[in-house]
N, C-alpha and C positions, 0 to 999 in steps of 0.2 A: 590741790586740782582732785577734781572729781573723777572717778574710775570707768574706765569704761560701762560696766553693770547700773553704777550711779547713772551715768549716760543714759542708758538704754533701758531704765525703770521711768525717769524722768521723761523720759519720751514715749510712753505710752502715758503718763498721767497726760500729758498735755493734748496728745492728741485724741485722746477721749473728750476733753474740754471742748477742743477744737471742734470736735464732730456735733456737736451737743446743740453746739452754739449755732452752727451752721445749720443745721434742721429747724433752729426754731425759725429762723429766717427766711428757709424756705417752706416749710411746712406748719408755721404758728406754736404755741408752747403745747397744746395739749395732744398735739402729734408728736411733736419732739421729745415728748418725755416718754411717752408711749415706746417710739422705735427705741430711746434708751431705754425702757427698761426688759426690751425683749431681747437684746443682746448679752444673754445674761453670760458666754464666754469670757466677754469685754469685762464686763462689770468685775468678773471672778480674776480677771487678772490686775483689772484696777485695786480692787481690795487687798489683793495680794503686794504689790506694788507697792502700795502706801506702806503697809507695813512692815515689808524691807527697809523701803525707805526711812520711814523712822525708827526702827528700831537697830538695823546696822548701818544705815551710812551718816544719817544726823546725827547722832551720837558721839561716833566715832571723829567724824568730824571735829565736833565742837572740841571732842577732849585733843583731838590734836592742834587747834588751835588755842589751847589753855584757856578757852573762856572763863572770866573771873563773873563777869556782871551778869550776875543771875535770874537780874528782870527780866531779861532780854527770852528765858526760855516762857515760851507759851504755856505750857501746862503745869508749871510751878506757880505762875502768873497767879494761873484762875485757881487757883490750890489757895493760893496766899489770900488772896478776895476771897472767897470761902470763909477761910477762917477768920479774917477780919471779921467779915460781916456777921454772923452766927454765934461764933463762940467768942470775939474779942470787943463786944460792945458797939460793933458800926451798926447792927439795926434799930439798936434802942437810939441810938444820934436821929437816922435818920426818920424813926418814927415821931420822937419830938419836931424836929424840921417839918413833916409834915403834919405833925397839929399844928404849928405858930402859922403855916399857909393856909390851911383850914378857916383859925380863928380869923385869919386878913381877909379872907371870901366869905364870911359869916353865911357861913354851909349850916344854920338856923331850922333847914326845911326838914333837919332828918333830926329822926325822937332820939336817937344818942347823942351826946356830946361827943368831939372830938377825941378824945383822951377815952372814952366808954368805945369808941368804937373801933380806936386801933388794939387794944387792948382784948377785946372779945376775937382780933382774927391771928393775935402774935403771939408768941410765946419768948420774953423775955433770953437774949443772947447766954445770961449766967447760968437761968435755968435747963437749956437746951443744952449745956456742960454739963452739968450738977446731976441732970438723969440719963447719960450716956445715949443721948437719942440722935443718932446720925442725921444729917445734912442730908434729906433723899433729893437726887440728882438726874436729870436725865439728859444725856451727853447723844445730840444728835450727829449721824456721822460721824461716830466713834471710829467707825473703822476696826482697832484691836483692842479698844477700853485703854485708854496708858492711865486713866484714874481708878483703879482696881488696887493699888497699894495705898491709897489713904485711908486709912481706919474711921476717918471723919465722916466719910461722902458712904451713902448708900447709895451705888449709881447703878440707872439701868442703861446701857449702851444699846444703841440701836445703830442700824447702816442698812442699805438696799442689800445690797451682798458682805455680811460678815466675814471678818478674816479669821475670826477664830471664834468657839463655842463660847464664850465670853459675850460676847455681842448679842442682841437679839433682830432678825430680821425684821425690816417695817420702813415703808414708803412715808416718811414723814410729810410729805406734800400732801398724800390722800388718804391720810390716817383718820379714822371718826375720832371723835370726841365724846364723851357720851357719862354715865353714874358707874360704872367699872371701868376696868382694864378686860381685856377679853386677847388671847391670843387661837390663833388656828393649830390643825394638828400638825406644822410644822414648826414649832414654836416661834412663827412669828406673829407681829403684834399686827393686832385688826384695830383696836380699840382702845384709846386713853380714857383714864378718868380723869376728869376736870378736876381742877382745883387741886391735885394730886402730889405736886412737886414743888420742892423748896428752891431748886436751881435748874436753869433748862442752858446749855452749853452749847451757843452754834461756834466753833470752832474751824475756821477753814471753809466754811459751809456755803453760806450767802451767795459766795461770787461762784460758786457751784454750778446757782441757779443762771440759765442764760434771761428769764425772763423777771422785769420790776416787781410784775405782781405774785410771781412765784413767791422772792425773795419775800417778801410782804404776808403773802399767806402761811408763811413759816413762823414770821414773827406774830402774826396774828394767833394762829396755835399755841405757841409759847404764852401768848397772854393767856388763853383761856386754859392754861394748864399749870400755870403757877397760883400756887396759895398768894393771899393778899401779900404785900410786902417783901413776894419773891424776886429772885435775880434773874436778869437774861442776861448772859456773859458772852457777849463779840468778839471773836478773833478776828482781823481782816487783811489781807497781807498788803502791802503799800511800800516799796522801795524809795520810793518820792520822799522831797523834806513835809515835814508838820503843815506848813500852808497850803502845800501843791493840789490838795484835794478840802483843803477844810471847808468848802461850800458844801462838797457831796456829804462830810460828814457833819455838817450843823444841819441838813435835808433829813439825815437818818434821827437826830434829836427832835427834828421837827415833826415826821409823819409818828414818831415812836411816842411822841410827847400829847398826839392825838386821839390814838390808841390806849393811852393810860399809861404809857411808860415814861417816870422822871430817869433821865439818865443822872446818876449820884459819880461817876469815876469816865475818869479820862485819859489812856495813857499813849500818845506815838511814841512807839521804840523805833529801832531802827530798819526792821521792815515789816510792823504791822502797826496796827491798830489796836487797842486794847482797850474794853467798854463794857461797865455793867449800868445794867438799868433797871430800876427797883419797879415792880408793880402796886402800882399805889394802890390804897385800900379806896381812893374816888379820886374819878378819872378829873375832875376839876383839879387838884392837885397838882397835874401832869400838865394841863393844859395850861395853867397861870402862867408857863412859860413863856409858852406862844403869845400872847397877851399880850408882853411885857417888851416883845422884839419889833426893831425898828429896819426900815428900810428894804421890807422884801415885796421883791414886785408881783405884782397881780400875773404877770404872766412869765415869769418863772418856772418852769415846767418839774423844778424839780421840789418846788416846795407845796404848788397846785394842782400837781397830778393823784387824784384819788386812789388810796390800795397799791400807789408803788414804792418801792424802794431801788434807787438808782445805783449803779457801779461806772466807773470811770469808761471801763469798755463798751456800756450801753449807748456810748456818744461815737464810736467809729465806727466805720465801715467795715461790711466784713462781704465776705466771697461772693458773687455773683457768678452763677454758672464757674468757667474755667476760668476765668479772668480774675486777674485781683489788682487794687490800685494802691497807688502809697500809702491810704490810711489804713486799708487793709494790713498791708504789711506793717505797720505799726500797732495797729493793734494784736497781731500774732504775736508781736514780739515782750508786748507787754504781758498778755497770758503767759508764755515762756516766763520770762522774768519773775513769776508769781510763783513759780515752781523752784527756779533756778534758786531763789534766795532761801527760802526753806531750810536747807540744810545749815544754814548760822540760826536758826530755831531749836535749842538742846529741848530734848521732850522727856525728859526728868527733873 
């Protein structure tokens, strides 16, 4: 059973998300985000609460429950996928798959062969291991940098308000992307160098944003920041069974394929979806998956709204003035469940 301190911290997290979502529906995405950023004290309390929950409550709960299935740990899952892909041959395997797709698509308008295109943009996993080159990783919404203890990762951890000095301040939604990485006098990132990361991690990040366009903008920025064949890893909460929100998960794959990402790993664990997307060397190889899909309605908002990534809460009614409907109550309960279930996910 959760302690009173645990409940207090979780309530602060829930209230922050509720207020941001309500502001979005009242004022629009830009004004809501500006109001959110202006609440500096609230953001500092949020960061401190998240760190406290993750390091002193969720771990304890998991230890008490004697969790043995380590695949359910989101941090461990992410580390394992990075190791498998970059150090244990996964990248080579998907290089070969992309070469095969390029050949099927007859991409002969390029000067290089598919093999030459990939060899120019990729270093073999075995070579990466031999040269002891770390996997350059961007952890967005990091809070306290949970990946700092992995020697194979060179982590840049960012958050709106960092919980400790291992994390840099950055508003990822509005950060510039250019020819080099720049920081300000407060050691915050104001610009990132394009194509400078091997991995971009969105762990419990996208559902933070109340607006479908904001979520898409984050994925678009990740695409620009990743090297060719790099990974975008997304962890998003969902306590329902695997098929309950399968259509929404498929729409993510659809939207990100248009952007140039190929989904290579998907696992539905007890409380979360865990997904790896590979940035394709040529967008056509990602888009090919879309051309193979059947029975997608032209009127389906999930698949035919340009530049949007939807979550279940987008289709629920929200607060209007001081009144609330049954739909509102369902939406608020779902949001609360997102954070009530997190203690079941170990962070080591």
